[in-house]
C-alpha positions as CSV (number, residue, x, y, z in Angstrom):
1,M,130.7,84.4,100.0
2,G,128.8,82.7,97.3
3,T,127.5,79.2,97.7
4,E,128.2,76.2,95.5
5,N,125.3,77.3,93.2
6,E,126.1,81.0,93.5
7,P,129.7,81.9,92.6
8,F,129.4,85.2,94.4
9,A,126.9,87.2,96.4
10,I,125.8,90.5,94.9
11,A,125.0,92.1,98.3
12,E,128.5,91.1,99.6
13,A,130.1,92.7,96.5
14,L,128.2,96.0,96.9
15,S,128.9,96.0,100.6
16,S,132.6,95.6,99.9
17,G,132.4,98.4,97.4
18,W,130.7,100.7,99.9
19,K,133.0,99.8,102.7
20,T,136.2,100.4,100.7
21,T,134.9,103.7,99.2
22,R,133.9,105.0,102.6
23,E,137.3,104.1,104.2
24,N,139.2,105.6,101.2
25,A,136.9,108.5,100.4
26,K,139.6,111.1,99.6
27,P,141.4,109.4,96.7
28,L,138.4,107.6,95.3
29,L,136.0,110.6,95.4
30,L,138.7,112.9,93.9
31,L,139.2,110.5,91.0
32,S,135.4,110.2,90.6
33,L,134.9,114.0,90.7
34,S,137.7,114.5,88.1
35,S,136.1,111.9,85.8
36,A,132.6,113.5,86.2
37,A,134.1,117.0,85.4
38,V,135.8,115.8,82.3
39,A,132.7,113.9,81.1
40,L,130.5,117.0,81.6
41,L,132.9,119.2,79.7
42,H,133.1,116.7,76.9
43,Q,129.3,116.5,76.8
44,A,128.9,120.3,76.7
45,L,131.5,120.7,73.9
46,A,130.1,117.9,71.9
47,R,126.6,119.3,71.7
48,P,125.4,120.6,68.3
49,H,126.0,124.1,69.4
50,G,129.1,123.4,71.3
51,Y,132.5,124.9,70.5
52,G,134.8,121.9,70.9
53,D,137.0,121.0,68.0
54,P,137.6,117.3,67.2
55,V,141.2,117.3,68.7
56,L,140.0,118.7,72.0
57,L,137.1,116.2,72.2
58,L,139.5,113.3,71.5
59,M,141.8,114.6,74.2
60,L,138.9,114.7,76.7
61,Q,137.9,111.2,75.7
62,A,141.5,110.0,76.3
63,G,141.5,111.8,79.7
64,Q,138.2,110.0,80.6
65,L,139.8,106.7,79.8
66,A,142.9,107.5,81.8
67,L,140.8,108.3,84.8
68,A,138.8,105.1,84.4
69,M,142.1,103.2,84.3
70,L,143.3,104.9,87.5
71,M,140.0,104.2,89.2
72,A,140.3,100.5,88.2
73,Q,143.9,100.5,89.6
74,A,142.7,102.1,92.8
75,A,139.9,99.5,93.1
76,L,142.3,96.6,92.6
77,R,144.8,97.8,95.1
78,L,142.4,98.9,97.8
79,H,140.2,95.8,97.6
80,D,143.3,93.7,98.0
81,G,144.5,95.6,101.0
82,E,147.3,97.5,99.2
83,P,148.0,101.2,99.5
84,F,146.9,103.7,96.9
85,E,148.3,107.2,96.8
86,L,147.2,110.0,94.6
87,A,150.8,111.3,94.6
88,K,151.9,108.2,92.7
89,L,149.5,108.1,89.8
90,G,152.1,108.4,87.0
91,P,153.4,104.8,87.1
92,M,149.8,103.5,87.2
93,L,149.2,104.8,83.7
94,K,151.8,102.4,82.3
95,G,150.0,100.1,79.9
96,Y,147.4,102.8,78.9
97,L,147.4,101.7,75.3
98,T,146.8,98.1,76.2
99,F,143.9,99.1,78.5
100,F,142.5,101.3,75.7
101,V,142.6,98.5,73.1
102,S,141.1,96.0,75.5
103,T,138.3,98.5,76.4
104,L,137.7,99.3,72.8
105,L,137.5,95.6,71.7
106,C,135.1,94.8,74.4
107,E,132.8,97.7,73.5
108,M,132.9,96.8,69.9
109,V,132.0,93.2,70.5
110,V,129.2,94.1,72.8
111,A,127.9,96.8,70.4
112,F,127.9,94.3,67.5
113,G,126.1,91.8,69.7
114,L,123.4,94.3,70.6
115,L,122.8,94.8,66.9
116,L,122.1,91.1,66.6
117,F,118.8,91.2,68.4
118,I,120.3,92.5,71.8
119,V,120.6,89.0,73.4
120,P,124.1,88.3,72.0
121,G,125.3,91.7,73.2
122,V,124.1,91.0,76.8
123,L,125.7,87.5,76.7
124,W,129.0,88.9,75.3
125,A,129.0,91.7,77.9
126,T,129.0,89.1,80.7
127,R,131.6,87.0,79.0
128,Y,134.1,89.8,78.4
129,C,133.3,92.1,81.3
130,F,136.6,91.5,83.2
131,A,139.0,91.9,80.3
132,P,140.1,95.5,81.0
133,L,140.6,94.7,84.7
134,L,142.6,91.6,83.8
135,V,144.9,93.7,81.6
136,L,145.8,95.7,84.7
137,D,145.7,92.9,87.2
138,R,147.7,90.3,85.4
139,K,149.4,92.3,82.6
140,L,147.7,90.3,79.9
141,D,147.4,91.4,76.3
142,P,143.9,92.3,75.2
143,F,143.0,89.0,73.5
144,A,144.5,86.9,76.4
145,A,142.5,89.1,78.8
146,M,139.3,88.4,76.9
147,S,140.0,84.7,76.8
148,E,140.6,84.7,80.6
149,S,137.5,86.6,81.2
150,V,135.5,84.0,79.3
151,R,137.1,81.3,81.5
152,L,136.4,83.1,84.7
153,T,132.7,83.8,83.9
154,E,131.9,80.3,82.7
155,G,128.8,79.1,84.6
156,A,128.3,82.5,86.2
157,R,126.6,84.4,83.4
158,G,123.2,84.6,85.1
159,P,124.6,86.0,88.4
160,L,126.8,88.4,86.4
161,F,123.7,89.7,84.6
162,G,122.0,90.3,87.9
163,F,125.2,92.0,89.2
164,G,125.2,94.2,86.1
165,C,121.6,95.2,86.7
166,A,122.4,96.0,90.4
167,L,125.3,98.3,89.3
168,L,123.0,100.0,86.7
169,G,120.4,100.5,89.4
170,I,122.7,102.1,92.0
171,N,124.2,104.4,89.4
172,L,120.8,105.4,88.1
173,L,119.9,106.3,91.7
174,G,123.1,108.3,91.9
175,L,122.0,110.2,88.8
176,L,118.6,110.9,90.4
177,C,120.4,112.6,93.4
178,F,121.0,115.7,91.2
179,G,123.7,113.7,89.4
180,V,126.0,114.1,92.5
181,G,125.4,110.6,93.7
182,V,127.4,109.0,90.9
183,V,130.5,110.5,92.4
184,V,130.0,107.9,95.1
185,T,128.4,105.1,93.2
186,V,131.1,104.9,90.5
187,P,133.9,103.9,92.9
188,V,131.6,101.6,94.7
189,S,130.9,99.9,91.4
190,F,134.5,99.6,90.5
191,V,135.4,98.0,93.8
192,A,132.4,95.7,93.7
193,A,133.5,94.5,90.2
194,V,137.0,93.7,91.6
195,H,135.4,91.8,94.5
196,V,133.3,89.7,92.0
197,M,136.4,89.0,89.8
198,R,138.4,87.9,92.8
199,R,135.6,85.5,93.8
200,L,135.5,84.1,90.3
201,Q,139.2,83.7,90.2
202,A,139.1,81.8,93.5
203,R,136.3,79.7,92.2
204,A,138.2,78.9,89.0
205,G,141.2,77.7,91.1
206,E,143.6,80.5,90.1
207,L,143.6,81.9,93.6
208,A,142.9,80.6,97.1
209,A,139.9,82.5,98.4
210,P,141.5,85.3,100.5
211,D,140.2,87.3,103.4
212,F,140.4,90.7,102.0
213,T,140.8,93.5,104.5
214,P,140.8,96.9,102.7
215,V,143.2,99.5,104.0
216,V,142.6,103.2,104.6
217,S,144.5,105.5,102.4
218,Q,146.4,108.4,103.9
């Protein structure tokens, strides 16, 4: 748990991510492997001497986003102690367009901020980082999700920057392990992000601080 001066603990978030990933390895690693395969195929076809046509590349990008959405849904459910089954993925893609718009808006805002001497981009990245998760978690529209993300992150931008650096670090380590490590670090990162969001929601008074006990998927 975070202290009064620290809204959340980075080590606790990463520990939660690792524990949940370890106990639910089958669904999370399958999703992560699928996402990595699609990303590698897209990268190969998009190279200057690749043979991918624009339609195929767009389809692969759409598939990557769908897998990211499913990973986020899995992280939300498993962190909160709810079951997640690979056989029931279809209904979890409901709201794909809203998730897409939310993700795109956040990326555009951050990219614009990075052009403004970098610092605004970093600031806006911490302000809007939970918007795509909130679209799924609370069924908000993209703009409402961005507004709620700003509310939740108020007063926690410094710790969130540190958390972002920690996630970057573990995923870079995953890449150094012949690229295979990211198959594990990606789901760990998603669950850790949900953990931090839940702590900030509890801090903001939206939720009572719960005792999350992840379940093991069958």
